[in-house]
VEXDREN-2710 file (C-alpha; in Angstrom, 1 decimal):
% VEXDREN-2710
k/r/px/py/pz
1/UNK/100.6/95.7/72.1
2/UNK/103.5/96.6/69.9
3/UNK/101.5/96.9/66.7
4/UNK/99.9/100.2/68.8
5/UNK/103.2/101.3/69.2
6/UNK/104.6/101.0/65.6
7/UNK/101.2/102.6/64.3
8/UNK/102.0/105.8/66.8
9/UNK/105.7/105.9/65.9
10/UNK/104.7/105.7/62.5
11/UNK/102.2/108.5/62.6
12/UNK/104.8/110.9/64.8
13/UNK/107.0/110.4/62.0
14/UNK/104.6/111.4/59.6
15/UNK/104.2/114.0/61.1
16/UNK/107.3/115.1/61.9
17/UNK/108.2/115.0/58.0
18/UNK/104.9/117.5/56.9
19/UNK/105.3/119.9/59.5
20/UNK/107.1/122.6/57.7
21/UNK/108.4/124.3/61.5
22/UNK/111.9/123.3/63.2
23/UNK/109.9/123.4/66.0
24/UNK/107.3/121.6/65.4
25/UNK/109.5/119.1/64.4
26/UNK/111.9/119.2/67.4
27/UNK/108.4/119.2/69.7
28/UNK/107.3/116.0/67.7
29/UNK/110.5/114.3/68.1
30/UNK/110.5/115.5/72.1
31/UNK/107.0/114.2/72.3
32/UNK/108.3/110.5/70.9
33/UNK/111.3/110.3/73.2
34/UNK/108.8/110.7/76.1
35/UNK/106.4/107.9/75.2
36/UNK/110.0/105.7/74.3
37/UNK/110.5/106.5/77.7
38/UNK/107.0/105.9/79.0
39/UNK/106.7/102.9/77.3
40/UNK/110.4/101.4/77.9
41/UNK/109.9/102.2/81.9
42/UNK/106.6/100.1/81.9
43/UNK/107.9/97.2/80.5
44/UNK/110.7/97.4/82.5
45/UNK/108.1/97.3/85.6
46/UNK/106.1/94.8/84.2
47/UNK/109.1/92.5/83.8
48/UNK/110.4/93.3/87.6
49/UNK/106.5/92.4/88.6
50/UNK/107.0/89.0/86.3
51/UNK/109.9/88.4/88.0
52/UNK/108.9/88.6/91.5
53/UNK/105.5/86.6/90.6
54/UNK/108.0/83.4/89.6
55/UNK/110.1/84.0/92.6
56/UNK/106.9/84.0/94.6
57/UNK/105.5/81.1/93.3
58/UNK/109.2/79.1/93.3
59/UNK/109.0/79.6/97.3
60/UNK/106.1/78.8/97.5
61/UNK/106.5/75.3/95.8
62/UNK/109.7/74.9/97.9
63/UNK/107.8/75.2/101.5
64/UNK/105.2/72.7/99.9
65/UNK/107.9/70.2/99.3
66/UNK/109.1/71.0/102.6
67/UNK/106.2/70.7/104.4
68/UNK/105.2/67.1/102.3
69/UNK/108.8/66.4/103.4
70/UNK/108.1/66.8/107.0
71/UNK/105.2/64.8/107.6
72/UNK/106.4/61.8/105.3
73/UNK/108.8/61.6/107.9
74/UNK/106.8/62.2/110.5
75/UNK/104.4/59.7/109.9
76/UNK/106.8/56.8/108.8
77/UNK/108.4/57.7/112.1
78/UNK/105.0/57.0/113.9
79/UNK/105.2/53.5/111.6
80/UNK/108.4/52.3/113.2
81/UNK/107.1/50.2/116.8
82/UNK/103.9/50.0/114.0
83/UNK/105.3/47.3/111.6
84/UNK/107.4/44.5/111.8
85/UNK/110.9/44.7/110.9
86/UNK/110.6/44.0/107.2
87/UNK/108.0/46.2/106.2
88/UNK/109.3/49.0/108.3
89/UNK/112.1/49.1/106.1
90/UNK/110.3/48.2/103.3
91/UNK/108.6/52.0/103.8
92/UNK/111.8/53.5/104.6
93/UNK/113.1/52.2/100.8
94/UNK/110.1/53.5/99.3
95/UNK/110.5/57.0/101.2
96/UNK/114.0/56.9/100.3
97/UNK/113.2/56.3/96.6
98/UNK/116.2/57.7/94.5
99/UNK/117.8/59.6/97.5
100/UNK/120.4/58.6/99.0
101/UNK/119.0/60.4/102.6
102/UNK/116.6/58.1/104.9
103/UNK/113.2/59.5/105.5
104/UNK/114.5/59.8/109.0
105/UNK/117.2/61.0/110.9
END
């Protein structure tokens, strides 16, 4: 894409230099400014779209992590009465990992 833009710029500048009429030179200059402005606007819209997509992806990941943690906590809570004390404590320690907060409240 950048090569095409640079090629277009070179072509416009060459045409502008070859023109003898000041009006033609001015018209080529205005056309180039309009084209540059349009390209800049499209690139800006692309950046905004990419940023929004990245935010949505991050939000989806956070929701999935929350849902997973919720399910794990629910499962650990269900195991409380079914496992003997030592095994239940091991499950809790495994759930804790490196965190300081317990899996259940």
